[in-house]
N, C-alpha and C positions, 0 to 999 in steps of 0.2 A: 172634201176635206175628209182625210181618214182619221179614224178613231184613235184615242191615246192609249197605248197599252202600256199597263201598269206591270211592272215586273217586280213581283216579291223576291226579297231576300231569303235564302232558307235560314230559317230556325236552329241554331246548334242545338245538339241533343243535350238535355238535362244532366248534368252528372252528381251524383250523390257521394259526399265524402263522409265516411265512418272514422271516426276517431276512437281508438282502444286505449287501454291503459298504457302508460309508459312503464319502464322497468322500475324507476324510483317509486310511482305510484303503487304500483304491484307490491314493492317491498314494504311501504308503509303500512298498506292495508293489510298484509299477512302479518305485521309486526304488532298492530291493535288487535287483531283476532288473538293472537298467540297470549297478549296481555290479558285480554277479557277471559279467555279459557283458563288461564291460570289462576286469575282471580276467582273464577268460579268453581274450580276444582278445589281451591284451598278453602273456601267459603264451605262448600259442601261436606270436604273432610272433618271441619271444625264443627260443624252441625251435626254430622253422625256420630262423633266423638263426644258431645255434650249429650246427645240425645241417650247414648249408651250408659254414660256416666249418671244421668238422672234416673234411668231406668234401674241401675244397680242399686241408687241410693234407695228408691222407693221399695224395693225387694228386701232390702236390709230391713227398714222401718216395718214392712210387714212381717217378717220373720221376727223382730224384735217383739212386736205385738204377741204374735202366735207364741213365741216362747215364755213371754210372762204370763200370758193367760193360761198355758199349761203348767206352768211352776206353780201358779196360784193354785190351780186345782189340785196339785199334787200335794200341796202345804195344807190346803182344807181338809181334804179327805186323808190325811195321813199317809201319803204314797211317797212323800219328799226323801225320807230317810233310805226307803228300800230302793230309790233312782240313784241316790248317791252311793249304797252299796254296789250296786250292778256298776256303777261307773268306776269305784275302787278295782274292782274286780277285772274292767277291762283294762285299766291302767296297769295293774299289776301283771297282767298278761303280755304287755308290752303293746297294744295295739296301738295305732297312730290317730286313731278316731277320738280320743279323749285323753286328758292331762291336765297339768296344773299352770294356770297363766303366769307368766315370767314375772319377777320383781320389777322390770324396768316397764312394763306395761301397767303394773298396779300403781307405780309411783307416777306415770302419766295419768292415771285416770284418779289420782288423789286417793288411794285407798291404801289404809293402813298395812303394814307387811305382814302381820299376824293374821290377816283376813284370808281366809281361804278361798280361793276362787278356783274354777274349773273351766275348762273348755270343751265342748264337741264339734267335731268337725267331720266333713265329708269332701273329698275332692271331687272335681270334675268329671264326669263320664262313667259314672259307676252303672251298673245294669240294674233293672229294678230289683232282682232278687238281692244283690249285694245292698242296695239302698235301704231295704226293708230291716236289714239286719244291724244297722247302725243306730246309737241311742239319739243321734239328731232327728232322723226321721221318726223315730216312737215317740220323741217330745212334740213335735208340733205338727204331724199329720193330720190329727184331728182337727186342725185349725188353717190348713192350706188347702184350697180348693184347686188351685191350678198347678199341676204335677210338672209343668214344664221351669217352674222355678227350682227345682232341684238339678238343673242342667246347668250346673255353676260350682265352683268352691265356695263352701259355706262354713263359717264359724261362729259359734255363739259362746259368749263369755259369760259365767255366772256364777253367784255364791249358792251352793249346793245347801248351805246350812238354814237359810230363809228364803230361797226360791226368787232372788233378786236378779235380773238380768243386767249384766253391766254393758254388753257391747255385743254386736253383731257386725261380721265382715262378710261381704259378699260380692264375687265377681264372676261374671260368664265369660271373662275375656281371659282368665287363667285356669291353669290346669290343676293347681294346689298353691296352698299358702305356705308359708314360714315366717319365722319370727325374725327375717332381715330387713334390709332396705332394698331387695330387689325390685326391679321396676317392671317386670313382668316379659321381658325379652326372650327369656328361656322358658316362657310357660309357667313362670313361679313369679307370685306378687309376694312380698315382704310385708308384713303388718306389723312391724317395728313401730315404737310412736313416732318417730320421724315420718313416715309415710302415712300416718293418721290425720296429718294437717289437710286441711281442705285444699291448699293448692296442690300439694303432691297428689291428693286422692284423684283429681280431676285429670291430673297428666297421665296417672296409671289406670284410670277408670276403677276406682275400688269403691264399691258402695259401703257406706260405713253409717252406722247409726248407735248412739249410745246413750247413758244416762243424762250426759249434760244436755241433750236434745229432746229429752223425755220427762214426764212428771214422774216416773219410777226412778228416783234418786237413791242409792245406797245410804244409809243413815248416816256413815261415817265418811263420806265423800267430803274433800276440802276442794275439789275443783269448782270454779266459778261457774 
């Protein structure tokens, strides 16, 4: 009897099937990524803008405090009148770093028309030698410990008769200030009353601090 021969059938080779993304799936994935990136970009932009506004506002408050301390010192030591005289001289000479606060700003602040209010001001980008020749630097320099704070447009409004600070405007986003409603697109930020409202200040990144936010309120102010 012959032994039985078992014949095995050959095993077919294994095949690996790889499936990739279809065109539709790829388009959907890219669309989702685009949405996520745009949301992240908008969020980052808003955060950066808010951080700049907050920084400018804090600097405005620091300058307000420094100016009030300096003017109080001038008043106590009898130097306030000579400081006012120097400002009058600068104003008569036509320099743009000092002047009288407009009637519109007085009205906004609730200050009577007959009260004399001055401003001192620096634009952004002054050299160190130019900065040191400004009344603003002379007033607050002994109370400011971070010189980078001067790399901005700064305006201090105050009553030279009693040394009361009314308000401070500050922006490291603008090259200069004027008393218009300019929004900063041309490098100029307006500080007219309309631009002092908080919602507008946030949009144009204007740091601002005034007597309504401070304990140092002028005696005849009618603002709440």
